[in-house]
C-alpha positions, 0 to 999 in steps of 0.5 A: 479179390479171390484171384489176387491173394497177395498184398501186392495184387491189392494195389491193382484195385486201389493203386490209381485212386491211392495215387490221386489221393496222395496228390490231393494230400500233398497239394492240400498240405502246401495250399492249406499251409499258405492259406492258414499262414496268410489268413490265420497266423499273419494278421495277429502277427502284424497286429502284435508287431504294430503294438511292439513298435508303438511300445518301442520294441524293435521288429523286422516287420517294415509295414508295421514300422511304417504304420506305427509312424503314420499312426503317431502322426495322425494322433497329433492334435494340430493336424488339418483335415487334409493331413488326416486324409493323407494319413488314412490314405497311407494306411490304406496302402499298407495292406499287411498280408491280404488285400484288405487295408489291415492297418487302417481297419485295426486303427479304426477298430482300436483307436482309443487303446492305440491312442492311450498307448501312444500317449505313454500309458502302460497298456500291454496290447501285444500280449493280448494278441493270440496267435493261432498255433500250427497244431490246429492246422496239422490236426485239420490236415490229418483229417483231410488226408485220411478222408482223401485216402479213404475216398480215393482207395474205396472209389478205385477198389469199387470201380476195379471190382465191378470191371473185373466182375468181382464182388466187394465181399470176395476177399482172401479172408485167410490173409492177415493183410486183408483186415487192416486194408479193410479197416483203412477204407471202412468208413466208405467201404462199409456202406458199399459192402452192406448194399452188396450183402443186401443184394446177395440175400435178395438174390438168394431168396429170389433164386430159391423161389424160382427153383421151387417153382421149377421143381413143382413144375417138373414134379407135376410133369413127371407125375403126369408122365408116370400116370400116362405111362402106367399100364391100364388094368381091367377090373378083373385084373385089379381084383386078381391082384387084391386076391393075390395080396390077401392070400400072401397075408394069410399064408404068412399068418398061418406059418408055424412061427406066427401061430406060436407067437399068436398063442403066446399073446393070447395067453398073456392077455387073459393071464396078466390083464385084469378084467376091464369091466372090474376096473371101470366099476372100481373107478365108478365106486371111487368117484361116487364116494368122493362125490358123496363126501363133497355133497355131504360137506355142501349139505352141512354148510347149506344147513348151517347157512339156512339156520342162520338165515332163518334166525336172522329172519325171525329177529328181523320180523320181530324188529319190524313188528316193534317198528310198526307199533311205534307212532310218529311221536315215538320216531320223533322222540328217537330223533330228539334223543339223537339231537340231544346227545353230547358232542352231536352238533348237527343232523341231516338226511339225504335219501337214506343217508343219515349224516351226524356232525360232531363237535370237536373230539378230544382224547385224554391220555396220560394227563394230557389232552389231544385235539382229534378233530370234527367228525362226520358219521355216515349211516345208510339207514336202508343197509345199516352200513357205517362209515366216518370221516374227520373233517378237521384233523390235526394230524400232520399227515391227515389221518382221521383217528388213531384207530382208523385206517383209510375207510375202516375203523377198529371199534374193539368191544363196541363193534357188536353193540353198534351193529345191534343198535343199527340193526334195531334202528336205535341210532341214538344208542349207536351214535353214543357208542361211536362217540365213546369210541372216538374219545377213547385211547384204549386199544393196541396202540394208545401211544399213537394219540400223541401224534395229534395236536396237544392242547390245554385241558381247558381249551375249547374249539 
């Protein structure tokens, strides 16, 4: 296309295919119209005309009039089997718009409706017949015409471009007629142009690879040629060239301008630059001071941690002495005290896990009583850790307690007494404090208690 910049020259590429496409479009118009009229429009019209004749409406459809007369005779009661067969044979001969026995098929298909119509019942069968509009045909023919035009012009354009040795991308892009022409052929031309573009990109990459290999080969050959053509010097000649080069450098350094510049740089170094060793020592002093300050803080914190650990160790040893002085009877006494606590329903131990089950816990708040639930208190006897869970909470969202959040519990002022009792293995005292906290609404948000189930004061679990 680069050699044909006029729109008239464009027909050199698409003229043949466009002519064939135009013939197919015109031929498709007449052929399609005949087929559409015969297969889609004529049968509903014949059916409507038959209903009109049966209803007494005149029509110029002779076959419909004959079929109506035969059908009326067929529906009479006093007819023999032979007469029925003759009537059916006459209906078969009336084929309508096709080779099929249209009126016989219609009569057999809608026998009951036609019989009722003949008997005088008011059934408007003609209005129920839908006759296809020609708008559908024109819509389908338009699509067919466009596809013929696209395929015909595109095939012709591709074939002529290949025969002329031109590419599908070689268009006179500065001309305005190029863009609507491409737009017309775009559905079929776009894939062809994409294939050529991919081929060109691959061809360019392959060409670059070949050129690079050629350049490397030529460079290697040229280097070998230069090496082979270079004069071979003896060791004495090489040494003489080095001496000549060094003597030239010495002469440049001893020139008047270089000597003055060297003097100036000498003075600048000693007058403007401080002592490098002094700088290094100052840096060492600063880093040493920072190190000592950091170590001082570490020593102080370590001493505090050591004093705290020593104090806890002394207290622990005292607790151990007290425990060793206890007998089995003393331990059983502690156990019975724990079982006898109010609101303690049961106790069990698995390994070092002590589990205490409470009865139903209530909280009194603003002259009302709220059922919180039944709690399980878990105590790790080896590590003195504490957790609890509401097994039968009445909260609509399943919360354990007004002052519990997930696995933590706000003990308030009872935290230290509980921790001290657990550390001293006084589990009865610790559980007593825990149940006291569970029955209390005192805290930052006592109003939260009202979210649990409200009960009568005399109601029991």
